[in-house]
N, C-alpha and C positions, 0 to 999 in steps of 0.2 A: 669633433669637427662637424659631424652631421647635425648637431644641435643648433648650429648657426643657420642651417639650410632647410631643415625639415622639422615638422611638428610632431612626428612620431618618435617615441623614445627608442632609439636603436642601440642603446647600451646592451652589452652581452647578457646581463642579468634579466633584462626585460624583453629582449628580442633574440631568442635562442637560435642556434644554427638551423638552417633550412626554413626559417620563418619568412613569410611574404606579407608585404603591406602595399596597398595602393594609397598614395599620398601625393603631396606637392613637395618638390625639391627645388629650391631656388625659384619658386613661383611657377614651376613647370610640372604638369601632371606626370607622375612616374610610378613605376612599380619597383619596389626595393626588395631584393632577395638576399638574405644572409646565407652565404655559402662559403664556410671557412675552408682554407687551403692548408691542409696539414694542421698544425697548431696555430695558424695565423688567422686572425679575424679578417673576413673578406665579405664584400657586398657586390651584387650586380645591380646596376641601375638600368632599367628599361624605360625608354621614353621616345618621343617623336624625334626622328633623325633630323628634322628641320631645325630643331633647337640644340643640336649637338655642340656647336661652337660656343653658343652662349653658356650652356651648362658647363662645358669644359672650363671656360674662363672663371665661372663661379667656383668650381671645385678647386682650381689652382689657387685662387685668392684665399679660400678657406683653409686649404692645406698649408699655405705659406705662413699663416698666422700661428700654426702649431708646429712649424719647422718640418712639415711633411713635403713630399715631392713625389711626382709620378715615377713609376719604374717600368721597365720594358717587359715584354712577353717572356723573355728568357728568365728573368727574375721571378715572375709569377709561376712559371712552370717548375722552377727549382723548389718552390714551397711544397710541392706534392699535392696531395688531395685526390683528384680523380684523373 
C-alpha cells in the first residue's frame, strides 16, 4: 500500500523494524517509523497536523484498493508490542 503513496521502499526486507525515514507520503512531508507490534508489521506516520484529514483520506483510499481498513485502538493494543 505504501508503494502507492511513498517513494521510500518500506517493505520489511528493505526497511527493518525501528527504521526511520524522512520522506513524502501522499505529497506531504512526513517521518515514517517502522515499529512492529508483536509479530505484526506496523508504522508510525508523523506529519503536520494541518494535513491530517487529507492524509487520512489518502490512506483510506490506498487501503481500500488492497482490502485494508482502519482498526481501533483496542485492536492495536491487543497486538502487543510495548
